[in-house]
mmCIF file of the N, C-alpha and C atoms, coordinates in Angstrom:
data_MODEL
# 
_entry.id   MODEL 
# 
loop_
_atom_site.group_PDB 
_atom_site.id 
_atom_site.type_symbol 
_atom_site.label_atom_id 
_atom_site.label_alt_id 
_atom_site.label_comp_id 
_atom_site.label_asym_id 
_atom_site.label_entity_id 
_atom_site.label_seq_id 
_atom_site.pdbx_PDB_ins_code 
_atom_site.Cartn_x 
_atom_site.Cartn_y 
_atom_site.Cartn_z 
_atom_site.occupancy 
_atom_site.B_iso_or_equiv 
_atom_site.pdbx_formal_charge 
_atom_site.auth_seq_id 
_atom_site.auth_comp_id 
_atom_site.auth_asym_id 
_atom_site.auth_atom_id 
_atom_site.pdbx_PDB_model_num 
ATOM 1   N N  . MET A 1 1  ? 69.743 -46.197 7.521  1.00 0.00 ? 1  MET A N  1 
ATOM 2   C CA . MET A 1 1  ? 68.625 -45.545 8.156  1.00 0.00 ? 1  MET A CA 1 
ATOM 3   C C  . MET A 1 1  ? 67.546 -45.172 7.149  1.00 0.00 ? 1  MET A C  1 
ATOM 4   N N  . ALA A 1 2  ? 67.929 -44.928 5.917  1.00 0.00 ? 2  ALA A N  1 
ATOM 5   C CA . ALA A 1 2  ? 66.954 -44.549 4.916  1.00 0.00 ? 2  ALA A CA 1 
ATOM 6   C C  . ALA A 1 2  ? 66.511 -45.767 4.118  1.00 0.00 ? 2  ALA A C  1 
ATOM 7   N N  . ASP A 1 3  ? 66.595 -46.942 4.727  1.00 0.00 ? 3  ASP A N  1 
ATOM 8   C CA . ASP A 1 3  ? 66.189 -48.154 4.023  1.00 0.00 ? 3  ASP A CA 1 
ATOM 9   C C  . ASP A 1 3  ? 64.697 -48.108 3.731  1.00 0.00 ? 3  ASP A C  1 
ATOM 10  N N  . ARG A 1 4  ? 64.372 -48.633 2.588  1.00 0.00 ? 4  ARG A N  1 
ATOM 11  C CA . ARG A 1 4  ? 62.976 -48.662 2.183  1.00 0.00 ? 4  ARG A CA 1 
ATOM 12  C C  . ARG A 1 4  ? 62.249 -49.785 2.912  1.00 0.00 ? 4  ARG A C  1 
ATOM 13  N N  . ARG A 1 5  ? 61.033 -49.509 3.318  1.00 0.00 ? 5  ARG A N  1 
ATOM 14  C CA . ARG A 1 5  ? 60.226 -50.513 3.995  1.00 0.00 ? 5  ARG A CA 1 
ATOM 15  C C  . ARG A 1 5  ? 59.353 -51.227 2.979  1.00 0.00 ? 5  ARG A C  1 
ATOM 16  N N  . ASP A 1 6  ? 59.181 -52.518 3.202  1.00 0.00 ? 6  ASP A N  1 
ATOM 17  C CA . ASP A 1 6  ? 58.250 -53.278 2.370  1.00 0.00 ? 6  ASP A CA 1 
ATOM 18  C C  . ASP A 1 6  ? 57.159 -53.808 3.256  1.00 0.00 ? 6  ASP A C  1 
ATOM 19  N N  . PRO A 1 7  ? 55.937 -53.587 3.000  1.00 0.00 ? 7  PRO A N  1 
ATOM 20  C CA . PRO A 1 7  ? 55.364 -52.650 2.034  1.00 0.00 ? 7  PRO A CA 1 
ATOM 21  C C  . PRO A 1 7  ? 55.456 -51.216 2.551  1.00 0.00 ? 7  PRO A C  1 
ATOM 22  N N  . GLU A 1 8  ? 55.179 -50.279 1.670  1.00 0.00 ? 8  GLU A N  1 
ATOM 23  C CA . GLU A 1 8  ? 55.198 -48.866 2.049  1.00 0.00 ? 8  GLU A CA 1 
ATOM 24  C C  . GLU A 1 8  ? 54.200 -48.629 3.179  1.00 0.00 ? 8  GLU A C  1 
ATOM 25  N N  . PRO A 1 9  ? 54.549 -47.773 4.137  1.00 0.00 ? 9  PRO A N  1 
ATOM 26  C CA . PRO A 1 9  ? 53.606 -47.495 5.228  1.00 0.00 ? 9  PRO A CA 1 
ATOM 27  C C  . PRO A 1 9  ? 52.356 -46.796 4.702  1.00 0.00 ? 9  PRO A C  1 
ATOM 28  N N  . GLU A 1 10 ? 51.248 -47.077 5.328  1.00 0.00 ? 10 GLU A N  1 
ATOM 29  C CA . GLU A 1 10 ? 49.987 -46.449 4.953  1.00 0.00 ? 10 GLU A CA 1 
ATOM 30  C C  . GLU A 1 10 ? 50.033 -44.973 5.344  1.00 0.00 ? 10 GLU A C  1 
ATOM 31  N N  . PRO A 1 11 ? 49.431 -44.095 4.526  1.00 0.00 ? 11 PRO A N  1 
ATOM 32  C CA . PRO A 1 11 ? 49.395 -42.679 4.903  1.00 0.00 ? 11 PRO A CA 1 
ATOM 33  C C  . PRO A 1 11 ? 48.570 -42.493 6.172  1.00 0.00 ? 11 PRO A C  1 
ATOM 34  N N  . VAL A 1 12 ? 48.977 -41.529 6.970  1.00 0.00 ? 12 VAL A N  1 
ATOM 35  C CA . VAL A 1 12 ? 48.277 -41.261 8.221  1.00 0.00 ? 12 VAL A CA 1 
ATOM 36  C C  . VAL A 1 12 ? 46.996 -40.513 7.889  1.00 0.00 ? 12 VAL A C  1 
ATOM 37  N N  . THR A 1 13 ? 45.896 -41.043 8.332  1.00 0.00 ? 13 THR A N  1 
ATOM 38  C CA . THR A 1 13 ? 44.615 -40.363 8.145  1.00 0.00 ? 13 THR A CA 1 
ATOM 39  C C  . THR A 1 13 ? 44.007 -40.154 9.511  1.00 0.00 ? 13 THR A C  1 
ATOM 40  N N  . ARG A 1 14 ? 43.545 -38.961 9.718  1.00 0.00 ? 14 ARG A N  1 
ATOM 41  C CA . ARG A 1 14 ? 42.942 -38.613 11.005 1.00 0.00 ? 14 ARG A CA 1 
ATOM 42  C C  . ARG A 1 14 ? 41.549 -38.049 10.766 1.00 0.00 ? 14 ARG A C  1 
ATOM 43  N N  . PRO A 1 15 ? 40.650 -38.283 11.685 1.00 0.00 ? 15 PRO A N  1 
ATOM 44  C CA . PRO A 1 15 ? 39.333 -37.659 11.545 1.00 0.00 ? 15 PRO A CA 1 
ATOM 45  C C  . PRO A 1 15 ? 39.466 -36.156 11.771 1.00 0.00 ? 15 PRO A C  1 
ATOM 46  N N  . PRO A 1 16 ? 38.548 -35.378 11.245 1.00 0.00 ? 16 PRO A N  1 
ATOM 47  C CA . PRO A 1 16 ? 38.612 -33.932 11.473 1.00 0.00 ? 16 PRO A CA 1 
ATOM 48  C C  . PRO A 1 16 ? 38.583 -33.617 12.965 1.00 0.00 ? 16 PRO A C  1 
ATOM 49  N N  . VAL A 1 17 ? 39.281 -32.552 13.330 1.00 0.00 ? 17 VAL A N  1 
ATOM 50  C CA . VAL A 1 17 ? 39.343 -32.150 14.735 1.00 0.00 ? 17 VAL A CA 1 
ATOM 51  C C  . VAL A 1 17 ? 37.955 -31.747 15.223 1.00 0.00 ? 17 VAL A C  1 
ATOM 52  N N  . ILE A 1 18 ? 37.240 -31.012 14.388 1.00 0.00 ? 18 ILE A N  1 
ATOM 53  C CA . ILE A 1 18 ? 35.885 -30.591 14.733 1.00 0.00 ? 18 ILE A CA 1 
ATOM 54  C C  . ILE A 1 18 ? 34.943 -31.240 13.731 1.00 0.00 ? 18 ILE A C  1 
ATOM 55  N N  . ALA A 1 19 ? 33.934 -31.892 14.224 1.00 0.00 ? 19 ALA A N  1 
ATOM 56  C CA . ALA A 1 19 ? 32.976 -32.536 13.330 1.00 0.00 ? 19 ALA A CA 1 
ATOM 57  C C  . ALA A 1 19 ? 32.324 -31.489 12.436 1.00 0.00 ? 19 ALA A C  1 
ATOM 58  N N  . SER A 1 20 ? 32.024 -31.888 11.223 1.00 0.00 ? 20 SER A N  1 
ATOM 59  C CA . SER A 1 20 ? 31.446 -30.938 10.275 1.00 0.00 ? 20 SER A CA 1 
ATOM 60  C C  . SER A 1 20 ? 30.072 -30.439 10.708 1.00 0.00 ? 20 SER A C  1 
ATOM 61  N N  . VAL A 1 21 ? 29.410 -31.161 11.588 1.00 0.00 ? 21 VAL A N  1 
ATOM 62  C CA . VAL A 1 21 ? 28.094 -30.731 12.051 1.00 0.00 ? 21 VAL A CA 1 
ATOM 63  C C  . VAL A 1 21 ? 28.189 -29.831 13.289 1.00 0.00 ? 21 VAL A C  1 
ATOM 64  N N  . ALA A 1 22 ? 29.386 -29.702 13.851 1.00 0.00 ? 22 ALA A N  1 
ATOM 65  C CA . ALA A 1 22 ? 29.550 -28.866 15.044 1.00 0.00 ? 22 ALA A CA 1 
ATOM 66  C C  . ALA A 1 22 ? 29.379 -27.398 14.666 1.00 0.00 ? 22 ALA A C  1 
ATOM 67  N N  . LYS A 1 23 ? 28.739 -26.656 15.525 1.00 0.00 ? 23 LYS A N  1 
ATOM 68  C CA . LYS A 1 23 ? 28.527 -25.230 15.281 1.00 0.00 ? 23 LYS A CA 1 
ATOM 69  C C  . LYS A 1 23 ? 29.542 -24.450 16.106 1.00 0.00 ? 23 LYS A C  1 
ATOM 70  N N  . LEU A 1 24 ? 30.297 -23.605 15.415 1.00 0.00 ? 24 LEU A N  1 
ATOM 71  C CA . LEU A 1 24 ? 31.285 -22.778 16.099 1.00 0.00 ? 24 LEU A CA 1 
ATOM 72  C C  . LEU A 1 24 ? 30.612 -21.545 16.687 1.00 0.00 ? 24 LEU A C  1 
ATOM 73  N N  . SER A 1 25 ? 31.181 -21.041 17.752 1.00 0.00 ? 25 SER A N  1 
ATOM 74  C CA . SER A 1 25 ? 30.680 -19.813 18.350 1.00 0.00 ? 25 SER A CA 1 
ATOM 75  C C  . SER A 1 25 ? 31.035 -18.648 17.420 1.00 0.00 ? 25 SER A C  1 
ATOM 76  N N  . PRO A 1 26 ? 30.374 -17.499 17.578 1.00 0.00 ? 26 PRO A N  1 
ATOM 77  C CA . PRO A 1 26 ? 30.721 -16.338 16.753 1.00 0.00 ? 26 PRO A CA 1 
ATOM 78  C C  . PRO A 1 26 ? 32.201 -15.956 16.884 1.00 0.00 ? 26 PRO A C  1 
ATOM 79  N N  . LEU A 1 27 ? 32.754 -16.107 18.083 1.00 0.00 ? 27 LEU A N  1 
ATOM 80  C CA . LEU A 1 27 ? 34.168 -15.805 18.296 1.00 0.00 ? 27 LEU A CA 1 
ATOM 81  C C  . LEU A 1 27 ? 35.049 -16.743 17.476 1.00 0.00 ? 27 LEU A C  1 
ATOM 82  N N  . GLN A 1 28 ? 34.734 -18.038 17.511 1.00 0.00 ? 28 GLN A N  1 
ATOM 83  C CA . GLN A 1 28 ? 35.505 -19.012 16.745 1.00 0.00 ? 28 GLN A CA 1 
ATOM 84  C C  . GLN A 1 28 ? 35.349 -18.790 15.245 1.00 0.00 ? 28 GLN A C  1 
ATOM 85  N N  . GLN A 1 29 ? 34.154 -18.435 14.814 1.00 0.00 ? 29 GLN A N  1 
ATOM 86  C CA . GLN A 1 29 ? 33.926 -18.168 13.393 1.00 0.00 ? 29 GLN A CA 1 
ATOM 87  C C  . GLN A 1 29 ? 34.744 -16.966 12.932 1.00 0.00 ? 29 GLN A C  1 
ATOM 88  N N  . ALA A 1 30 ? 34.767 -15.902 13.739 1.00 0.00 ? 30 ALA A N  1 
ATOM 89  C CA . ALA A 1 30 ? 35.528 -14.710 13.378 1.00 0.00 ? 30 ALA A CA 1 
ATOM 90  C C  . ALA A 1 30 ? 37.020 -15.021 13.287 1.00 0.00 ? 30 ALA A C  1 
ATOM 91  N N  . TYR A 1 31 ? 37.529 -15.791 14.241 1.00 0.00 ? 31 TYR A N  1 
ATOM 92  C CA . TYR A 1 31 ? 38.951 -16.146 14.213 1.00 0.00 ? 31 TYR A CA 1 
ATOM 93  C C  . TYR A 1 31 ? 39.252 -17.041 13.016 1.00 0.00 ? 31 TYR A C  1 
ATOM 94  N N  . SER A 1 32 ? 38.348 -17.956 12.713 1.00 0.00 ? 32 SER A N  1 
ATOM 95  C CA . SER A 1 32 ? 38.525 -18.842 11.566 1.00 0.00 ? 32 SER A CA 1 
ATOM 96  C C  . SER A 1 32 ? 38.585 -18.041 10.266 1.00 0.00 ? 32 SER A C  1 
ATOM 97  N N  . ARG A 1 33 ? 37.712 -17.038 10.129 1.00 0.00 ? 33 ARG A N  1 
ATOM 98  C CA . ARG A 1 33 ? 37.747 -16.192 8.928  1.00 0.00 ? 33 ARG A CA 1 
ATOM 99  C C  . ARG A 1 33 ? 39.082 -15.467 8.823  1.00 0.00 ? 33 ARG A C  1 
ATOM 100 N N  . TYR A 1 34 ? 39.580 -14.944 9.947  1.00 0.00 ? 34 TYR A N  1 
ATOM 101 C CA . TYR A 1 34 ? 40.860 -14.242 9.936  1.00 0.00 ? 34 TYR A CA 1 
ATOM 102 C C  . TYR A 1 34 ? 42.002 -15.184 9.544  1.00 0.00 ? 34 TYR A C  1 
ATOM 103 N N  . VAL A 1 35 ? 42.081 -16.348 10.178 1.00 0.00 ? 35 VAL A N  1 
ATOM 104 C CA . VAL A 1 35 ? 43.169 -17.294 9.923  1.00 0.00 ? 35 VAL A CA 1 
ATOM 105 C C  . VAL A 1 35 ? 43.114 -17.809 8.490  1.00 0.00 ? 35 VAL A C  1 
ATOM 106 N N  . THR A 1 36 ? 41.922 -18.125 8.016  1.00 0.00 ? 36 THR A N  1 
ATOM 107 C CA . THR A 1 36 ? 41.773 -18.611 6.648  1.00 0.00 ? 36 THR A CA 1 
ATOM 108 C C  . THR A 1 36 ? 42.279 -17.569 5.661  1.00 0.00 ? 36 THR A C  1 
ATOM 109 N N  . HIS A 1 37 ? 41.923 -16.311 5.881  1.00 0.00 ? 37 HIS A N  1 
ATOM 110 C CA . HIS A 1 37 ? 42.399 -15.253 4.992  1.00 0.00 ? 37 HIS A CA 1 
ATOM 111 C C  . HIS A 1 37 ? 43.915 -15.095 5.099  1.00 0.00 ? 37 HIS A C  1 
ATOM 112 N N  . ALA A 1 38 ? 44.418 -14.993 6.323  1.00 0.00 ? 38 ALA A N  1 
ATOM 113 C CA . ALA A 1 38 ? 45.852 -14.738 6.534  1.00 0.00 ? 38 ALA A CA 1 
ATOM 114 C C  . ALA A 1 38 ? 46.717 -15.853 5.957  1.00 0.00 ? 38 ALA A C  1 
ATOM 115 N N  . ASN A 1 39 ? 46.250 -17.085 6.007  1.00 0.00 ? 39 ASN A N  1 
ATOM 116 C CA . ASN A 1 39 ? 47.032 -18.197 5.462  1.00 0.00 ? 39 ASN A CA 1 
ATOM 117 C C  . ASN A 1 39 ? 46.997 -18.255 3.946  1.00 0.00 ? 39 ASN A C  1 
ATOM 118 N N  . GLY A 1 40 ? 45.980 -17.664 3.334  1.00 0.00 ? 40 GLY A N  1 
ATOM 119 C CA . GLY A 1 40 ? 45.857 -17.724 1.883  1.00 0.00 ? 40 GLY A CA 1 
ATOM 120 C C  . GLY A 1 40 ? 46.283 -16.462 1.163  1.00 0.00 ? 40 GLY A C  1 
ATOM 121 N N  . CYS A 1 41 ? 46.468 -15.373 1.868  1.00 0.00 ? 41 CYS A N  1 
ATOM 122 C CA . CYS A 1 41 ? 46.790 -14.085 1.252  1.00 0.00 ? 41 CYS A CA 1 
ATOM 123 C C  . CYS A 1 41 ? 48.308 -13.928 1.093  1.00 0.00 ? 41 CYS A C  1 
ATOM 124 N N  . GLU A 1 42 ? 48.742 -13.658 -0.127 1.00 0.00 ? 42 GLU A N  1 
ATOM 125 C CA . GLU A 1 42 ? 50.175 -13.492 -0.387 1.00 0.00 ? 42 GLU A CA 1 
ATOM 126 C C  . GLU A 1 42 ? 50.751 -12.324 0.431  1.00 0.00 ? 42 GLU A C  1 
ATOM 127 N N  . HIS A 1 43 ? 50.007 -11.244 0.524  1.00 0.00 ? 43 HIS A N  1 
ATOM 128 C CA . HIS A 1 43 ? 50.474 -10.071 1.266  1.00 0.00 ? 43 HIS A CA 1 
ATOM 129 C C  . HIS A 1 43 ? 50.656 -10.413 2.747  1.00 0.00 ? 43 HIS A C  1 
ATOM 130 N N  . CYS A 1 44 ? 49.676 -11.093 3.320  1.00 0.00 ? 44 CYS A N  1 
ATOM 131 C CA . CYS A 1 44 ? 49.728 -11.425 4.749  1.00 0.00 ? 44 CYS A CA 1 
ATOM 132 C C  . CYS A 1 44 ? 50.800 -12.469 5.050  1.00 0.00 ? 44 CYS A C  1 
ATOM 133 N N  . ARG A 1 45 ? 51.051 -13.362 4.114  1.00 0.00 ? 45 ARG A N  1 
ATOM 134 C CA . ARG A 1 45 ? 52.033 -14.420 4.344  1.00 0.00 ? 45 ARG A CA 1 
ATOM 135 C C  . ARG A 1 45 ? 53.464 -13.902 4.297  1.00 0.00 ? 45 ARG A C  1 
ATOM 136 N N  . ASP A 1 46 ? 53.678 -12.742 3.688  1.00 0.00 ? 46 ASP A N  1 
ATOM 137 C CA . ASP A 1 46 ? 55.009 -12.147 3.628  1.00 0.00 ? 46 ASP A CA 1 
ATOM 138 C C  . ASP A 1 46 ? 55.254 -11.385 4.936  1.00 0.00 ? 46 ASP A C  1 
ATOM 139 N N  . VAL A 1 47 ? 56.152 -11.896 5.755  1.00 0.00 ? 47 VAL A N  1 
ATOM 140 C CA . VAL A 1 47 ? 56.402 -11.325 7.081  1.00 0.00 ? 47 VAL A CA 1 
ATOM 141 C C  . VAL A 1 47 ? 56.838 -9.863  6.994  1.00 0.00 ? 47 VAL A C  1 
ATOM 142 N N  . ASP A 1 48 ? 57.578 -9.512  5.971  1.00 0.00 ? 48 ASP A N  1 
ATOM 143 C CA . ASP A 1 48 ? 58.100 -8.154  5.842  1.00 0.00 ? 48 ASP A CA 1 
ATOM 144 C C  . ASP A 1 48 ? 57.044 -7.140  5.436  1.00 0.00 ? 48 ASP A C  1 
ATOM 145 N N  . ARG A 1 49 ? 55.941 -7.590  4.861  1.00 0.00 ? 49 ARG A N  1 
ATOM 146 C CA . ARG A 1 49 ? 54.922 -6.664  4.376  1.00 0.00 ? 49 ARG A CA 1 
ATOM 147 C C  . ARG A 1 49 ? 53.827 -6.395  5.393  1.00 0.00 ? 49 ARG A C  1 
ATOM 148 N N  . GLY A 1 50 ? 53.687 -7.231  6.385  1.00 0.00 ? 50 GLY A N  1 
ATOM 149 C CA . GLY A 1 50 ? 52.624 -7.040  7.375  1.00 0.00 ? 50 GLY A CA 1 
ATOM 150 C C  . GLY A 1 50 ? 51.287 -7.521  6.849  1.00 0.00 ? 50 GLY A C  1 
ATOM 151 N N  . ARG A 1 51 ? 50.206 -7.081  7.492  1.00 0.00 ? 51 ARG A N  1 
ATOM 152 C CA . ARG A 1 51 ? 48.870 -7.525  7.110  1.00 0.00 ? 51 ARG A CA 1 
ATOM 153 C C  . ARG A 1 51 ? 48.239 -6.562  6.115  1.00 0.00 ? 51 ARG A C  1 
ATOM 154 N N  . CYS A 1 52 ? 47.373 -7.114  5.265  1.00 0.00 ? 52 CYS A N  1 
ATOM 155 C CA . CYS A 1 52 ? 46.652 -6.290  4.299  1.00 0.00 ? 52 CYS A CA 1 
ATOM 156 C C  . CYS A 1 52 ? 45.420 -5.672  4.967  1.00 0.00 ? 52 CYS A C  1 
ATOM 157 N N  . GLY A 1 53 ? 44.730 -4.817  4.251  1.00 0.00 ? 53 GLY A N  1 
ATOM 158 C CA . GLY A 1 53 ? 43.546 -4.149  4.788  1.00 0.00 ? 53 GLY A CA 1 
ATOM 159 C C  . GLY A 1 53 ? 42.444 -5.117  5.175  1.00 0.00 ? 53 GLY A C  1 
ATOM 160 N N  . GLU A 1 54 ? 42.215 -6.135  4.352  1.00 0.00 ? 54 GLU A N  1 
ATOM 161 C CA . GLU A 1 54 ? 41.185 -7.130  4.663  1.00 0.00 ? 54 GLU A CA 1 
ATOM 162 C C  . GLU A 1 54 ? 41.527 -7.887  5.932  1.00 0.00 ? 54 GLU A C  1 
ATOM 163 N N  . SER A 1 55 ? 42.795 -8.220  6.090  1.00 0.00 ? 55 SER A N  1 
ATOM 164 C CA . SER A 1 55 ? 43.240 -8.926  7.288  1.00 0.00 ? 55 SER A CA 1 
ATOM 165 C C  . SER A 1 55 ? 43.045 -8.048  8.522  1.00 0.00 ? 55 SER A C  1 
ATOM 166 N N  . GLU A 1 56 ? 43.353 -6.788  8.405  1.00 0.00 ? 56 GLU A N  1 
ATOM 167 C CA . GLU A 1 56 ? 43.148 -5.865  9.531  1.00 0.00 ? 56 GLU A CA 1 
ATOM 168 C C  . GLU A 1 56 ? 41.669 -5.792  9.907  1.00 0.00 ? 56 GLU A C  1 
ATOM 169 N N  . ARG A 1 57 ? 40.798 -5.744  8.896  1.00 0.00 ? 57 ARG A N  1 
ATOM 170 C CA . ARG A 1 57 ? 39.357 -5.690  9.158  1.00 0.00 ? 57 ARG A CA 1 
ATOM 171 C C  . ARG A 1 57 ? 38.890 -6.962  9.860  1.00 0.00 ? 57 ARG A C  1 
ATOM 172 N N  . LEU A 1 58 ? 39.362 -8.128  9.376  1.00 0.00 ? 58 LEU A N  1 
ATOM 173 C CA . LEU A 1 58 ? 38.974 -9.392  9.991  1.00 0.00 ? 58 LEU A CA 1 
ATOM 174 C C  . LEU A 1 58 ? 39.515 -9.508  11.422 1.00 0.00 ? 58 LEU A C  1 
ATOM 175 N N  . TRP A 1 59 ? 40.717 -8.998  11.653 1.00 0.00 ? 59 TRP A N  1 
ATOM 176 C CA . TRP A 1 59 ? 41.296 -9.032  12.995 1.00 0.00 ? 59 TRP A CA 1 
ATOM 177 C C  . TRP A 1 59 ? 40.490 -8.155  13.955 1.00 0.00 ? 59 TRP A C  1 
ATOM 178 N N  . ARG A 1 60 ? 40.101 -6.967  13.492 1.00 0.00 ? 60 ARG A N  1 
ATOM 179 C CA . ARG A 1 60 ? 39.288 -6.083  14.334 1.00 0.00 ? 60 ARG A CA 1 
ATOM 180 C C  . ARG A 1 60 ? 37.941 -6.732  14.654 1.00 0.00 ? 60 ARG A C  1 
ATOM 181 N N  . ALA A 1 61 ? 37.341 -7.408  13.673 1.00 0.00 ? 61 ALA A N  1 
ATOM 182 C CA . ALA A 1 61 ? 36.060 -8.097  13.912 1.00 0.00 ? 61 ALA A CA 1 
ATOM 183 C C  . ALA A 1 61 ? 36.244 -9.194  14.955 1.00 0.00 ? 61 ALA A C  1 
ATOM 184 N N  . TYR A 1 62 ? 37.340 -9.932  14.856 1.00 0.00 ? 62 TYR A N  1 
ATOM 185 C CA . TYR A 1 62 ? 37.620 -10.979 15.843 1.00 0.00 ? 62 TYR A CA 1 
ATOM 186 C C  . TYR A 1 62 ? 37.781 -10.368 17.233 1.00 0.00 ? 62 TYR A C  1 
ATOM 187 N N  . ARG A 1 63 ? 38.549 -9.292  17.343 1.00 0.00 ? 63 ARG A N  1 
ATOM 188 C CA . ARG A 1 63 ? 38.778 -8.649  18.641 1.00 0.00 ? 63 ARG A CA 1 
ATOM 189 C C  . ARG A 1 63 ? 37.468 -8.114  19.228 1.00 0.00 ? 63 ARG A C  1 
ATOM 190 N N  . THR A 1 64 ? 36.585 -7.616  18.367 1.00 0.00 ? 64 THR A N  1 
ATOM 191 C CA . THR A 1 64 ? 35.283 -7.128  18.833 1.00 0.00 ? 64 THR A CA 1 
ATOM 192 C C  . THR A 1 64 ? 34.483 -8.273  19.441 1.00 0.00 ? 64 THR A C  1 
ATOM 193 N N  . HIS A 1 65 ? 34.453 -9.419  18.750 1.00 0.00 ? 65 HIS A N  1 
ATOM 194 C CA . HIS A 1 65 ? 33.756 -10.594 19.282 1.00 0.00 ? 65 HIS A CA 1 
ATOM 195 C C  . HIS A 1 65 ? 34.397 -11.044 20.595 1.00 0.00 ? 65 HIS A C  1 
ATOM 196 N N  . GLU A 1 66 ? 35.712 -10.972 20.651 1.00 0.00 ? 66 GLU A N  1 
ATOM 197 C CA . GLU A 1 66 ? 36.422 -11.381 21.869 1.00 0.00 ? 66 GLU A CA 1 
ATOM 198 C C  . GLU A 1 66 ? 36.045 -10.487 23.052 1.00 0.00 ? 66 GLU A C  1 
ATOM 199 N N  . GLU A 1 67 ? 35.983 -9.190  22.805 1.00 0.00 ? 67 GLU A N  1 
ATOM 200 C CA . GLU A 1 67 ? 35.621 -8.253  23.876 1.00 0.00 ? 67 GLU A CA 1 
ATOM 201 C C  . GLU A 1 67 ? 34.194 -8.489  24.356 1.00 0.00 ? 67 GLU A C  1 
ATOM 202 N N  . HIS A 1 68 ? 33.268 -8.739  23.411 1.00 0.00 ? 68 HIS A N  1 
ATOM 203 C CA . HIS A 1 68 ? 31.881 -9.025  23.789 1.00 0.00 ? 68 HIS A CA 1 
ATOM 204 C C  . HIS A 1 68 ? 31.797 -10.307 24.616 1.00 0.00 ? 68 HIS A C  1 
ATOM 205 N N  . ALA A 1 69 ? 32.549 -11.316 24.206 1.00 0.00 ? 69 ALA A N  1 
ATOM 206 C CA . ALA A 1 69 ? 32.545 -12.594 24.953 1.00 0.00 ? 69 ALA A CA 1 
ATOM 207 C C  . ALA A 1 69 ? 33.097 -12.393 26.357 1.00 0.00 ? 69 ALA A C  1 
ATOM 208 N N  . ALA A 1 70 ? 34.187 -11.633 26.464 1.00 0.00 ? 70 ALA A N  1 
ATOM 209 C CA . ALA A 1 70 ? 34.790 -11.401 27.772 1.00 0.00 ? 70 ALA A CA 1 
ATOM 210 C C  . ALA A 1 70 ? 33.836 -10.618 28.677 1.00 0.00 ? 70 ALA A C  1 
ATOM 211 N N  . ARG A 1 71 ? 33.141 -9.633  28.106 1.00 0.00 ? 71 ARG A N  1 
ATOM 212 C CA . ARG A 1 71 ? 32.165 -8.870  28.894 1.00 0.00 ? 71 ARG A CA 1 
ATOM 213 C C  . ARG A 1 71 ? 31.023 -9.761  29.360 1.00 0.00 ? 71 ARG A C  1 
ATOM 214 N N  . GLY A 1 72 ? 30.589 -10.658 28.485 1.00 0.00 ? 72 GLY A N  1 
ATOM 215 C CA . GLY A 1 72 ? 29.517 -11.576 28.853 1.00 0.00 ? 72 GLY A CA 1 
ATOM 216 C C  . GLY A 1 72 ? 29.912 -12.492 30.000 1.00 0.00 ? 72 GLY A C  1 
ATOM 217 N N  . ILE A 1 73 ? 31.159 -12.941 30.005 1.00 0.00 ? 73 ILE A N  1 
ATOM 218 C CA . ILE A 1 73 ? 31.636 -13.797 31.087 1.00 0.00 ? 73 ILE A CA 1 
ATOM 219 C C  . ILE A 1 73 ? 31.759 -12.995 32.372 1.00 0.00 ? 73 ILE A C  1 
ATOM 220 N N  . ALA A 1 74 ? 32.271 -11.767 32.267 1.00 0.00 ? 74 ALA A N  1 
ATOM 221 C CA . ALA A 1 74 ? 32.478 -10.935 33.446 1.00 0.00 ? 74 ALA A CA 1 
ATOM 222 C C  . ALA A 1 74 ? 31.147 -10.562 34.115 1.00 0.00 ? 74 ALA A C  1 
ATOM 223 N N  . GLU A 1 75 ? 30.073 -10.490 33.338 1.00 0.00 ? 75 GLU A N  1 
ATOM 224 C CA . GLU A 1 75 ? 28.777 -10.091 33.880 1.00 0.00 ? 75 GLU A CA 1 
ATOM 225 C C  . GLU A 1 75 ? 28.063 -11.228 34.581 1.00 0.00 ? 75 GLU A C  1 
ATOM 226 N N  . ARG A 1 76 ? 28.549 -12.430 34.439 1.00 0.00 ? 76 ARG A N  1 
ATOM 227 C CA . ARG A 1 76 ? 27.872 -13.579 35.075 1.00 0.00 ? 76 ARG A CA 1 
ATOM 228 C C  . ARG A 1 76 ? 28.074 -13.597 36.546 1.00 0.00 ? 76 ARG A C  1 
# 
């Protein structure tokens, strides 16, 4: 089952999910900032330690944008 293939398979390459010219909404930008920080922060990545102060601030900013978006939809 672990036989080697000749030739080696080509690496899988995929186009980006979102085009680089696409503009994200403020809600998506806020979530992206939070996720980018949380994935790169040693403190946040340690499940036992919880989130750091910066992560908490970014999460609150995301939730604020989410609430504004939800209110905007509800008012339509």
